[in-house]
ROVO-612445 format. One record per residue (C-alpha): residue in three letters; x, y, z. Coordinates in steps of 0.25 Angstrom, whole numbers, padded with zeros to 4 digits, always signed. Example, Ala and Ser with C-alpha at 12.3 -4.5 7.8 and 13.67 -1.06 7.14 Angstrom:
% residues 2
ALA+0049-0018+0031;SER+0055-0004+0029;
% end
This chain:
% residues 408
MET+0037-0092+0078;ARG+0032-0078+0082;ALA+0045-0072+0078;ALA+0044-0079+0064;GLY+0030-0074+0062;LEU+0035-0060+0065;PHE+0046-0062+0055;VAL+0037-0067+0044;ALA+0027-0055+0047;SER+0038-0045+0046;ALA+0043-0051+0033;VAL+0029-0050+0027;LEU+0027-0036+0031;ALA+0041-0032+0026;THR+0038-0039+0013;ALA+0024-0031+0012;VAL+0032-0018+0015;LEU+0042-0021+0004;ALA+0031-0025-0006;ALA+0024-0011-0004;ALA+0037-0004-0007;PRO+0041-0002-0022;VAL+0054-0009-0026;PRO+0065+0001-0030;ALA+0071+0000-0044;THR+0079+0008-0053;ALA+0073+0022-0057;GLN+0079+0020-0071;VAL+0069+0012-0079;ALA+0063+0011-0093;VAL+0049+0006-0095;ARG+0045+0001-0109;GLY+0031-0002-0113;GLU+0024-0007-0125;THR+0014+0004-0122;VAL+0018+0016-0113;TYR+0007+0026-0109;THR+0014+0038-0106;MET+0002+0047-0103;ALA+0010+0058-0109;GLY+0006+0055-0123;ALA+0003+0043-0132;PRO+0006+0029-0127;ILE+0020+0024-0132;GLU+0021+0010-0138;ASP+0034+0003-0134;GLY+0037+0015-0125;VAL+0048+0017-0115;VAL+0049+0025-0102;VAL+0062+0028-0096;VAL+0064+0033-0082;THR+0077+0038-0076;GLY+0078+0043-0062;GLY+0064+0041-0059;LYS+0059+0050-0071;ILE+0054+0047-0085;VAL+0065+0051-0095;ALA+0060+0045-0108;VAL+0047+0040-0113;GLY+0044+0035-0128;PRO+0045+0023-0137;ALA+0055+0013-0135;SER+0061+0016-0148;SER+0065+0030-0144;VAL+0068+0029-0129;THR+0081+0025-0124;VAL+0082+0018-0111;PRO+0094+0022-0104;PRO+0104+0012-0098;GLY+0102+0006-0084;HIS+0087+0008-0085;ARG+0078-0004-0082;THR+0068-0007-0092;LEU+0054-0012-0089;THR+0044-0016-0100;ALA+0029-0017-0100;ARG+0017-0017-0110;VAL+0011-0004-0105;VAL+0018+0007-0097;THR+0011+0019-0090;PRO+0014+0030-0081;GLY+0013+0027-0066;LEU-0001+0027-0062;VAL-0007+0038-0054;ASP-0018+0036-0044;ALA-0025+0049-0042;HIS-0031+0046-0028;SER-0029+0036-0018;VAL-0026+0034-0003;VAL-0016+0023-0004;GLY-0004+0024+0005;LEU-0013+0030+0015;ALA-0023+0019+0014;GLY-0017+0005+0015;ALA-0020-0009+0011;LEU-0023-0014+0025;ASN-0035-0006+0027;GLN-0032-0004+0042;PRO-0031+0009+0050;HIS-0016+0009+0050;ASP-0016+0010+0034;GLN-0028+0019+0032;MET-0022+0033+0032;GLN-0030+0039+0021;LEU-0041+0046+0030;ASP-0042+0052+0044;GLN-0056+0053+0048;SER-0053+0061+0061;ALA-0057+0074+0055;PRO-0064+0078+0042;ILE-0054+0088+0037;GLN-0039+0084+0038;PRO-0031+0091+0026;GLU-0019+0090+0034;LEU-0017+0075+0033;ARG-0006+0072+0023;ALA-0006+0060+0015;ILE+0010+0059+0015;ASP+0009+0056+0030;ALA+0001+0044+0029;TYR+0006+0038+0015;ASN+0012+0024+0016;ALA+0021+0022+0003;ARG+0023+0008+0007;GLU+0008+0005+0008;THR+0004-0008+0001;LEU-0007-0001-0007;VAL+0004+0009-0013;ALA+0012-0003-0018;TRP+0000-0010-0024;LEU-0004+0003-0032;ARG+0011+0005-0036;GLU+0011-0010-0041;HIS-0001-0006-0050;GLY+0006+0005-0056;VAL+0001+0017-0047;THR+0014+0026-0046;THR+0007+0039-0041;VAL-0004+0040-0031;HIS-0012+0052-0025;THR-0015+0047-0011;GLY-0018+0052+0002;HIS-0030+0055+0012;GLY-0043+0050+0006;PRO-0058+0052+0005;GLY-0066+0051+0018;ALA-0064+0065+0025;LEU-0068+0079+0021;ILE-0053+0082+0020;SER-0044+0070+0022;GLY-0030+0075+0020;GLN-0019+0077+0009;THR-0016+0068-0003;MET-0003+0066-0010;ILE+0003+0059-0023;VAL+0013+0048-0021;LYS+0022+0038-0029;THR+0019+0024-0025;GLY+0033+0020-0027;ALA+0039+0026-0014;THR+0041+0020+0000;SER+0037+0033+0008;ALA+0027+0044+0007;ASP+0038+0055+0005;GLU+0044+0047-0007;ALA+0031+0044-0013;LEU+0026+0058-0012;VAL+0023+0065-0026;GLY+0016+0077-0020;GLU+0004+0081-0011;ALA-0009+0081-0018;MET-0022+0085-0013;LEU-0031+0087-0001;ALA-0041+0076+0000;ALA-0056+0079+0003;SER-0069+0071+0002;LEU-0083+0077+0000;GLY-0096+0069+0000;GLN-0098+0057+0009;ALA-0083+0054+0010;GLY-0080+0068+0017;LEU-0091+0066+0027;SER-0088+0062+0042;GLU-0095+0051+0049;SER-0101+0050+0064;GLY-0107+0064+0063;ARG-0094+0071+0061;SER-0092+0083+0052;PRO-0093+0084+0040;GLY-0106+0076+0039;THR-0112+0082+0027;ARG-0107+0087+0013;SER-0110+0101+0016;LYS-0102+0100+0029;SER-0091+0094+0021;MET-0090+0106+0012;ALA-0092+0116+0023;MET-0080+0110+0030;LEU-0072+0110+0018;ARG-0075+0124+0014;ALA-0071+0128+0028;GLU-0058+0121+0028;LEU-0055+0128+0014;ILE-0058+0142+0019;LYS-0048+0139+0031;ALA-0038+0135+0022;LYS-0039+0147+0013;GLU-0038+0156+0025;TYR-0026+0148+0030;ALA-0019+0149+0016;ALA-0021+0164+0015;LYS-0015+0166+0029;GLN-0003+0157+0026;ALA-0001+0165+0013;GLY-0001+0178+0022;PRO+0010+0185+0030;GLU+0018+0175+0038;ASP+0015+0181+0051;LYS+0000+0179+0048;ARG+0001+0165+0044;PRO-0007+0155+0053;PRO+0000+0143+0059;ARG+0001+0131+0050;GLU-0011+0122+0050;LEU-0010+0109+0043;ARG-0024+0108+0039;GLN-0025+0122+0033;GLU-0012+0120+0026;ALA-0017+0108+0019;LEU-0030+0115+0015;ALA-0023+0127+0011;ARG-0016+0119+0000;VAL-0029+0117-0006;VAL-0034+0131-0006;ARG-0021+0136-0011;GLN-0023+0126-0023;GLU-0010+0119-0020;ILE-0017+0105-0019;PRO-0031+0101-0023;LEU-0042+0096-0014;LEU-0045+0081-0018;VAL-0060+0080-0016;THR-0066+0066-0015;ALA-0081+0068-0019;HIS-0090+0058-0026;ARG-0104+0065-0027;SER-0106+0076-0037;HIS-0111+0086-0027;ASP-0098+0083-0019;ILE-0090+0085-0031;LEU-0097+0098-0034;ALA-0095+0103-0019;ALA-0080+0100-0021;LEU-0080+0109-0034;ARG-0087+0120-0026;VAL-0077+0120-0015;ALA-0065+0120-0025;ARG-0072+0132-0032;GLU-0075+0140-0019;PHE-0061+0138-0014;ASP-0053+0138-0027;ILE-0046+0125-0024;ARG-0042+0113-0032;ILE-0049+0100-0030;VAL-0048+0086-0036;LEU-0061+0078-0036;ASP-0059+0063-0031;GLY-0068+0052-0033;ALA-0079+0060-0039;ALA-0089+0049-0042;GLU-0100+0058-0047;ALA-0090+0068-0054;TYR-0096+0064-0068;LEU-0109+0071-0063;VAL-0102+0084-0061;ALA-0091+0083-0071;ASP-0094+0096-0078;ARG-0092+0103-0064;ILE-0079+0096-0061;LYS-0073+0099-0075;ALA-0077+0114-0074;ALA-0070+0115-0060;GLY-0057+0108-0067;VAL-0057+0098-0056;PRO-0050+0084-0058;VAL-0056+0071-0053;ILE-0049+0059-0047;VAL-0060+0049-0051;HIS-0065+0039-0041;PRO-0059+0025-0043;THR-0067+0019-0054;MET-0069+0006-0046;MET-0074+0013-0033;ARG-0087+0008-0027;ALA-0099+0016-0031;GLY-0105+0020-0017;GLY-0108+0032-0008;ASP-0104+0045-0014;ALA-0098+0037-0026;GLU-0111+0029-0029;ASN-0112+0037-0043;MET-0098+0034-0047;THR-0095+0029-0061;MET-0083+0021-0067;GLU-0084+0031-0079;ALA-0080+0043-0070;ALA-0066+0045-0075;ALA-0071+0045-0090;LEU-0083+0054-0087;LEU-0074+0064-0080;ARG-0063+0063-0090;LYS-0073+0066-0102;GLN-0077+0079-0095;GLY-0062+0083-0095;ILE-0060+0082-0080;PRO-0046+0077-0076;VAL-0048+0063-0070;ALA-0038+0054-0063;LEU-0041+0040-0057;GLN-0039+0035-0043;SER-0038+0022-0035;GLY-0046+0029-0024;PHE-0048+0023-0010;GLU-0055+0010-0005;GLY-0060+0009+0009;TYR-0056-0005+0010;VAL-0044-0014+0006;PRO-0036-0012-0003;LYS-0039+0003-0001;THR-0035+0007-0016;ARG-0037+0003-0030;VAL-0027+0004-0042;VAL-0029+0016-0051;LEU-0025+0007-0063;PHE-0038-0001-0061;GLU-0046+0012-0060;ALA-0041+0017-0073;ALA-0044+0004-0080;ALA-0058+0005-0075;ALA-0059+0019-0079;ALA-0054+0015-0093;ALA-0066+0005-0094;TYR-0075+0016-0090;GLY-0073+0027-0100;LEU-0058+0031-0100;THR-0049+0028-0111;PHE-0036+0020-0108;GLU-0028+0032-0108;GLN-0037+0041-0100;ALA-0038+0030-0089;LEU-0023+0029-0089;ALA-0022+0044-0088;ALA-0031+0044-0076;ILE-0021+0036-0068;THR-0008+0043-0074;ILE-0007+0056-0080;ASP-0021+0062-0077;ALA-0020+0057-0063;ALA-0006+0063-0062;ARG-0011+0076-0068;LEU-0023+0077-0058;LEU-0013+0075-0046;GLY-0003+0085-0052;VAL+0008+0076-0053;ASP+0008+0074-0068;ASP+0022+0080-0069;ARG+0027+0068-0063;VAL+0018+0056-0065;GLY+0007+0051-0074;SER+0014+0050-0087;LEU+0027+0045-0094;ALA+0035+0057-0098;ALA+0049+0061-0097;GLY+0052+0068-0083;LYS+0040+0061-0076;ASP+0042+0051-0065;GLY+0045+0037-0069;ASP+0032+0031-0065;LEU+0027+0019-0074;VAL+0018+0007-0074;LEU+0020-0005-0083;PHE+0009-0014-0087;ASP+0008-0028-0094;GLY-0004-0023-0102;ASP-0015-0013-0103;PRO-0015-0006-0089;PHE-0030-0006-0088;GLU-0032-0021-0092;TYR-0035-0029-0080;THR-0025-0040-0084;SER-0013-0031-0085;HIS-0003-0028-0075;VAL+0006-0018-0069;THR+0020-0024-0071;GLY+0029-0013-0067;VAL+0029+0001-0060;VAL+0039+0012-0060;ILE+0039+0024-0051;ASP+0049+0035-0052;GLY+0058+0025-0060;GLN+0057+0015-0050;VAL+0052+0001-0053;VAL+0043+0000-0041;SER+0035-0012-0046;GLU+0036-0024-0055;ALA+0024-0032-0049;ARG+0013-0037-0059;ARG+0000-0030-0055;
% end
């Protein structure tokens, strides 16, 4: 009986693992939709997207696009580009909410830029599969809010079975200002001014390290992982992703960016609407807090109109699923966009915030975010209006592979 119980448990586990992995299918596929939102131009009525070898080779009206022989054809009422989640911790944070699957934050020290997201990312995590089945094909994920500098982030495709296969590119270095960046139990930093002083000190060291590394070979210092990561920020190779909600924390982030001539991306930014003119003048994009996040703590003054208010000011905006401190640890960015569309964004603006605008903010719009020849074959199929609660995702294609036909 014990052996039988172990066998059943093993079978259940194996089934769960297989369910979390995408089902391979041909990379030669054509998708026909009653309406195709390319996000590269006007919507196409009765449109077709042809994907060959994982790349889009043709997009246009069905009357003018020829589907090559051997291509599998899928149909849907609405077709969009694969959805892009501009910020999450999925793959590091898992569905079980237990220590072994919560790898998004190490609280042993306030500053740990050397931590790499790829070393903790689990491509087979159940939550990755859940997002994939809801049309999310690209995710910016990694170390999350909760420390002054928590680690590095990366951009992944959700259709892979390993971190190396999933990797689209390294993205940003995650930092938190305000309450999220303060330590507990009397450890430093305990105040906002201490946080900023520590951040400045690290950036000064990084500038000095970068300058020495660029000098004569015999004068270069030994490799140091911490400084290498920060040096990429001061050399403007990657931006600092700053999670900050209070307006004065946002202004502190802009001040540091100006002082050290670094690129930053604001994350969360619940009170960004109060200082929108300063954000616009600085040319800083914003990954808006999840529309449905809880209004509390530093985010007590959040508004569900945030995306619309910032976009009206001409500030580049993308939407995110964010991070929940409880199960299931993530939201679905499609629902975030639907809520944003109900609070000021037009349909096209909301869809752009989780496709082309998100891809552009992340610097991967040459590959994803719109349906155009030469781009990755990432598409989502719907049986109705994507933002209508009663509609469903009926198919997901990533790099030309049909990875899901679940009705979600």
